[in-house]
N, C-alpha and C positions, 0 to 999 in steps of 0.2 A: 540485642545479643552485644555484651561487652566484650572485649579482648581479655585474655588471661591475666596480662599485664596492663598498668597503667602506661597510657599514652606519652604522657609528658617526662615522665625519666627516661624514657627510649629517644625521644623526639630533643630533649635537652643533651642527652649525650652524644648524639649523632652530629648537633651543631657546635659540639666544645663544651658545654657546660656555660654556667653561670660567670661573670667577671666579679666576683667576692663571694661573700657569705650569704645565703639565703637558705633558711631552713623550712621554706614551704613545704618542701618536699618532704621534709621528717614529719610535717602536721599531716600531709596528705597520705602517708603511711599508714597512720591510725586511725582514717576514715573508714566508714562501710565501704564496700565495694562499690556500689551504686554512686555513692556521693563522691568516691575517688574519680569515677570516671568524669563524672559531672564537674569536679573542681578542675580536672585535666581541661576538659573544654572550654570552661570559662577562662580558665588561665591563659592558655594559647589563644584563643580569641582576643583576649584584652593584649596581648602581643604582638598582635596581627599574624600569626599563624594559623595555618588552616589545620585542625585537628584531623579530619578525616574522619571523624566518628558519629554515626548515627545516632541522634541523643534528641528527645523529645525535648524542648527547652520550656514546659510547662510542669513537667514530673517533679514530685517531692523533691526528689534528689537534686535536681537541677538548681531549684529556686532554693532550697537550704546552701548548697554549695555556693552558689553566686552571692547569696548575702555574706556568708562566710568570707570569702575573696575580698570582695569590698571593705568590711569591716577591717582586713588585715592591710588596707592600702598596699596591695602588692606595687612593688616596684623594680622587680627585675626584669633585666632586658637582655637581649642578644649582644653578644662581643660586637657584630659589625654595624650595631646600631649606635655604638662609642656613646654608651651612656653608663652613670657610676649606678651599679646595684647597692642599694642600701642593705646595710645588716639588721637583720630586724630578728629579733625573738618572737616566736609565736607559740603559744599556749594553749594546745585545743583542750577542750571541756565537751565532753558528748554528755547529754542529757537524754533520757527514755520520755518520749511524751506519747503515750500510747503505743501504736505500731511504729511511728515515725521516730528516727532519731536525728536530731539535729544537733549540726556542729557550730561552737562560736569560738572563734578566733579571737585570740585577745593579742593585740599588736603592742608592742613597745617600742618605740623607736630607739634604735642601736647608736653606736657611737659615730656612724656613717650619716647618719640622717641630721645632725647638727652639731655645731661646735661642742665639745664637751668641756665643762668647767676644771680649772688647772685643779690638780692634785695638792698638797701639802709640799710635797718637794719641788716641783713645778714652781709653785710660788714662792717658794725659798728661794730657792736659785735665779728668779727673776729679780725679785729683791735685792740679792746679792749684787749681780749685774748692773742693776741700776744704780745702786750706790758707788760700785765701783766705777760707772762712767761719772758720775757727778764728781766723787773724789779725783779723777785723773783731769778732769776738766778744769775743777777749782786750783788742782797744783799748776798745771798749765800756763794759767794765767795769772797767779796770784802768788806761788811759793817757789816755782823753776826759776834758776839764776837768768838775771837779765842786764850784765854788765856792759853788754855791747849790742845795744838796739840799732844803732846808726850802723854797724858791720853787720849785722843781720839783714838790715834794708839792701845793703851792697851786695849782700849773697843771694839774696832770693832775686835781685833784679837783674844778677849774672846768671845764675841759674835758669831763668826765664827768657833770657836772651833779649834784655834791655839795659842790663849794666854797662859798664866801662871794659873794654878790652883788658885793662891794666888790671882788674881785680882780679886777684889769684883765688882759686878755690881747693880748700884742703882734698886731695884726691881720694883721700877714704870718706870724706863726707860726700864728694861728688857722687862717688859708685854708690853710697847709702841714700842719697836723693833720688836716684834714680832706681834703685830698687823699689823704692816706695812706690814708683809706678807699675812694677811687674806683680807686686802683692795683689793689688785690688783685680786686675785680670785673673791672678790664681784663684783668689777666692769667687770671682763670678763664676768660674768653669765648674769649680767645686760644689759651690751652693744650688746652683740650678741643676735639676729641680728637686734636689733631695731635701733642702731646707725648705721648702713653701710652708708655711705655719698653719697649724689647724685652728689657729686665731683670725685666719685670713688678712694677716698683715701682709701688705705688699712687700716684696724683696726688692723691685727693681729701683723705687728713689734711695734705698740706702746704699745700693750697689753703685749706683751714680755717684753719690755725695762722698763715696768710700776714695774715689780718683783724687779728691782734693782733700780730703779731711781723713782717712785712713781710718783707723780703727774708732776714731771720736763719730765715726759716720756708721759703723758697722754696729758699735755696742747697743745701742738701743732696740735695734731689729734683734739680736740676741738674747736682751732682756725681754722683750716680747713673745719672742716664738716659742712654739710649743709642736712639739712632733706629730706629724700625721697619723690616724689609725693605722694599722699593717694592712689593709685591705686597700689604703689609697696609694701605700707606697710601690707604684707600678712605673716603668719606663714609657712614656707616649711612645708610639710608632713613630719612624722616622719621618715618613710621608706628612704627620702632623705637625712637625717642627717648623719654626719661622726660620728667617735666615740668620739672625741671631743666635738662637737656639742650637741651630746645624753647626755655625761657626764653633760655638763653646763644646760643641759635641766631637768635631773633628780632632786629629790628631796632627792637625798644621799649627794649632794654636800653642798647645803644649810643647812641641818641639821650637817652636820660636822664642817662648818663655824660659826653655831649657837653655837653649842656646845665649840669651841674653844674660840668664843668670850666673851661667859659668863665667861669660865675659866681666861681668860687675863684681862676680865675687874675686877672679883672678886680678880684676885692678885695685882690689882693696887689699890682697893680699901681698901685691908684688909692690905695693907705695912704698915700703920701706921704713926704717926706724922713726924718722924723723916726722914722717907723714903722720904716722900713729901717736906721736906725743902732741903733735899739733892738734890731731882730732880730740885727743882728752883732754888737752889745755880750753879746747872749743865747747866742749861737752861741759866743763865745770862754769862756763864764762856766758855762753851762747845761749838763750831760750829756743832760739831757732833749732840749732843743733840740737839740744837737750832734749827737747819734747819730739823730733824727728826719731832720735835713738830709742825713746820710751816706746813711740808707734810702732817702731820695727819688731821690737821684743813682744808688745802685747800681739801683733798679727801672728810671730812666730808662735805665740805660746796656746792660741785656739785654735790653729790649724789640723793638730793631731786630733782633736774631736770632731771638726766637721770632714774630715778623710774620712774616719770610721763612719759616720752617720753616712757619708756618700757610698760608701761599700758595701753597707749593710742595705740601704734602701736599691741599690742595684745587684743583690744578691752575690755579689764576688766571692769566688770560691776560698779566696785569701783575704778576707774582711779582718779576719783577727789580727794579721799582723800589719794592715793597711796604715793603724794609726801610728806606727815606727817610723814610716816615710816622711810624716810631718813632723818627725824631729829633727830632719835635715832641711836648713833653710833652704827656701828658694827651690832647690833642684830636687829634693826628696818629693814634693808636691807636684812637680813638674813630670817627674818619673810616674807617680800615680796616675796622672791624668792621660798618660801616654799608655798606661797598662791597664786602666778599667773598664769593665762591661760598656759596649754602647748600645743606642737604641736601633732596630733592626727595622 
């Protein structure tokens, strides 16, 4: 004797449903009643759940359902197992064979089972970013002004604490150089985990290099990046975060970055006319100052997109306006990090 309703939907509803899209329930809804009960029993058994349904395992219905489920490669799991449920398209085809009905389930791997190839738009964007990276790299080392190479060396030694104390650094450029240490930290917090790539390219090496090379390290990742499927865009529980990820998710980091940004912007803003004229002259003569300034502009230009991407990933209610915060250099991204939703 079978219950009036399938066990599987009730049990799934009781446990909170599947994490992702799995249309096996829709397939089972089209099965005959006995086959439906058998499929419920088999599927729950494969997931380690006791279905508590009296079922003779050698009946025609059970045999048919077992074959159908195995052909479909059922990969759903309950949330507490912390497994990613593949999005599978299952098309039932029912054939009458004498008095028995057999159900064949054809499974096609969806976008979550394996990386999907890039479409034409993604390919064009990747090629464009790759060409931009090559062009900027070529310009920085061959065409940018380089009239003061020895002074650039003195500047760099002074900025890292190795130069003579008598070497003077333009206060505007001093603020800009320190800002270039704030930007990679902002990018690290914004790109994790929303900018994980469907192409499985690791993000961490590019972020680490960006603290020394800025946009020259990040642009190759931007070119290789492809967005995750919608079903995989979900924040992991806070209990699963490592120490670094917890730091990037906390409000302490953006508060410190906001304070540093306000201080550095204030330093540059109050440097005076002579300091700004000196900076403009150095921009025209010094490769170090020139390339650093271009690096700052490009990092600022890319932030609105990544903020919008992170806001959509976190399903923030203000995601439509989040990108506008990226238009405010340094301060806007830090404010966004303070306001965005977090892992729970």
